[in-house]
N, C-alpha and C positions, 0 to 999 in steps of 0.2 A: 612089640610096639605099644606104647601107651596111648590109649584113646582119650582125647580131650573132650570132656563133657561141655555142652554149650552152657553159657552163663544163664542162670534162671531169670525169667522176666521179673522186673520189679513189681512189687505189689502196689496197686493204685486204687484210688477211691472212685467208684462208678458215679457217685452223686456229684463229687467235685468235677469230674470229667464232664458230666452233662452240663453242669453250671457254666463251665468255661466255654463249652460248645454253644450254649445259649447266647453268651456274650458275643462270641464270634459271629453267630448268625445275625444278631441284632446290629452289629457293626456293619454288616454287608447289606442290611435292609433299610434304606433311607426312609421308606414309608411305614416302617414298623411291621410286626407280624402278630398274628393272633396266637393265643396260647396253644390252640390245636396245631397250628403250623409249626410252632417251636417244638412241641412234643414230637411231632412227626420227624422233624429234622434231626433231633438227638436220639431218636429211637426209644422214647419213653412213653408210658401211658399218659393220657391227658391229665389224670389226677396228679401224677408226678410233675407234669408240666406246670400245673397251678402252684404246687409247692415250691418248685424252683423259682418261678417268677416272684412269688411272695417273699422268698428269702432274699433275692436280689433287690427287690423294692425296699426291704427293711434296711439294706445297707446303702441305699441310694444309687445302686448300679443299674437299675432298671426303673421304668415308669410306665404307667398305662394312660393312654389318652381317653377322652370321653367316649370314643367308639370301642374301647376295650383292646385296642392294638397296643402292643408292647414295644417300647423304644429303649435305647440306652439312657441311663440316668446320668445326671451331672456329676455324680460321685466318681465316674470314670475319669473326669477331668482332673480330679485331685490326684488320682493314681498316676495319670499320664504326666502331670507336672513334675512328679518326682523321678521320672525316667530321664529327663533332659540333663539334670546335674550328673547322673551316672554316666551318660553318654559323653558329656564334656570331660569328665575326669579320665575316662578311658582314651579319649581322642586327643587330648592336649599334648602329651609327649610326642606321638607320631606327627601331629600337625606342626609342632615346634621344629622338629628336625626337618620336615619338608620345607617350611617357610625359610629357614636359614640356609639350607642347601640350594634351593631354587632361587631365592631372592624375590619371592612373590608372596602375597597374602594367601594363606592356606585356610580352608574352611571345611567344616562338616555340615552337611545339609540333609534334612529329613523331609519326607513327604508328609504333608498335612492337608488332607483333602485334595483339592486340585492344585495346591500351591507347594512350592519348595521353600522351606524355612531354614535359615541359617541358625544353628544352635551353638556352634563353637567357631571362633575365628582367632587366628594367630598371625600377627604381622612380623615381617623380618626386622631385625634390629640394625642391620648394617647398610641398608640401601638409602640412597638420597631421597627417594620418594617411593610411595607404594599406594595401592588402592586402599581406601578406607572402607571397610566392609563391616557393618555392625551385626552383632548377635541380635536376632529378631527380624532381620531383613527378609522379605519374602517376595516371591514372584511366581508366575505361573510355571508349572512343570515343563511346559513346552518351550520355555524361554531360558536361554543360557545353558552353559555346559553342565552345571550342577543338576538342574532339573532334568535335562535330557539323559544324563547318566543314570538317574533313578529310573526313568522310563526304559532305558536300555537294559537295566538290571531286571526289570519286570519281563521284558521281551525274551530274554535268554534263560529265564528261570526254568529249570527242568529239562533244557535241551541237552542232547549228547552230541559233542563234536568229535568226529573221528576222521582219520586220515582218508582222503579220497572221497569223502562223503559230502554232498551238498544238501543242506537242510533248509527247507522253506521256513523263514522266520517272520511271523507277523508281528509288527511292533507298533504300539500306539505312540511311539516317539515322535511321529511326524504330525500328530494331531495339531491343527491350528497353524502349521508351518506354511509359509508362502511358497508359491510354485518354484521360486528360484532356489530354495534350500535343498540341501542334499546330504546324504551320508556317503562317505567313501572309505577306502581302506588305508590303514597305516602302512600296509605292505608296499604301497606305491608312493608313499609320501617321501619328500626329499628333506634332508637335514636343513634346518634353517627356515623351513616353511612355517609361516606364522599361523597360529591357531589360537582362537581366543574365546573367552566367555566374558560377557558383561555381568559383573556382580557388584555394581556399586550400590551402596545402601540407599542412595537418593532416587534410584530409578523407581518409577511408579509401576504398580502391578499390571497396568494396561499397556506397557511399552510393547510395541509390535516387533515381530521378527523381521530382520532385514532380508531383502530378497536374495542377497548374496551370502547369507550365513552358511556356515559349514559345520558338520559334525562328523567326526571320524571315529573309527574303531580300529583297534590293533588286532582284530581277529581275522583280518582279511575279508571281512564281509562287505558287500556293496549293496546299496539300495537307492533307487530313484524314487523320489516322492513328488506328489502334487499337493495342492492345497487341501488340507483336511483328509489326505489319503492315508492308507495303511501300506507301509512299504513291505515288499517281499524281498528278502536278502538271502544271499548264499553264505553258508557257514563253512569255513575251511577246516583243516585239521587242527588249527590252533585252539588252545583251551579258551573257553569263554571268559576266563579270569583275565585275559589280556585285553578285553574290550575297554574303550574309553571314548569320550566325546570331547569336541571342541566347538567353540562358537566365538564370534567376534561382532562387536557393534550392536548387540541385541538389546542390552539394557542401558548401556552408556557408550557413546561413541569413543573409540580409541582404547577400550579395555579388551584384553585378551585372556583367555583362560583354558584350562584343561581339567576334566573331571573323570573319575572312575567310580562305578558302583561298588558299594560294600556288599559282599556276597556271603551267603552261608550263615547268616544270623537270623533265625526264625522270627518273623514278626516285624523285622526292621527293614524299612525301605529308605536307604540313605546313600549319599555319595560323598566322596572326598575330592576337593578340587583346589586349584591355585588360580589366582587372577592377578593380572599385571597390566600396566600401561605400555610396557615394552613387549614386542612380539616374543612369543615363546616357541622354542624349538621342540615340537611334539615328539620327534624321534628320540630326543634325550630326556625330556621332562616327563612324558607320559609314563614310561616304566617306573619312574620314581613316585608318581602319583598313585599308580596301581599298587606299588609296594606299601605305601602308607595306608591305602584302603585295606590291604590284607593284614597289616599290623593292627589296625583298629578292630577288624573282624576277629582276630585271634584274642585280643584283649577283652572282648565282650563275651567270649564263650566260657 
């Protein structure tokens, strides 16, 4: 019997690794960090911490305030701006197929701070009318199916779903939702049941959630929520990749939509969705939205 040797670990740069971890730490620290705190977080001596910060400052990726605390530098924005075109390029073919097959406006949305930002939109070519949704449209993450799908993706990240096992799942998806909103299971949904998301570009960022809004998931999970509450939900044996959300009348009256999180792309919090003025059959359309999300995930790897 031939013994297969494990693949050797790739050679990496400790200094570069520490620099990247410094940027990650700064991204998570809205009030900034001292050099000593940064050094401790990346496991480096304080002298090395000063060298790392000085190097990042020289490239505009970090800055120090008058109190000596270190923050992300505006140079990060230049790098981030170049990511969106790459995402649009990868997402456009799957979004085109989705829009044409479903007959609804398809979109790719990413998390940007507390907001959901549309960075790619494809409209169907054969429908009499459709929702006009602009690239650059934004709304709060807790509003609309697209933002809720991103929050749903956060909530299930790292969870293991196995047959016969119920997992307690804390989700920030319900933050800011009114008492009437709820999440329920696609397993109990009926064909033809309308599900929707409001994703009109004219909707203001302060548009409130309707008390009767709904968000569903195809993983058989259920959650009851109150205003500003964190929902505890049960996870069934279904793969978390089958999760999706829906909402209706949240950003514009009469618009319906379905969205699914993009999973397994490190560093990316995003969702794929469709929005329409006509009711959407979630039993038929949700699997197609989930498939588009998987296609985009594969294209970005």
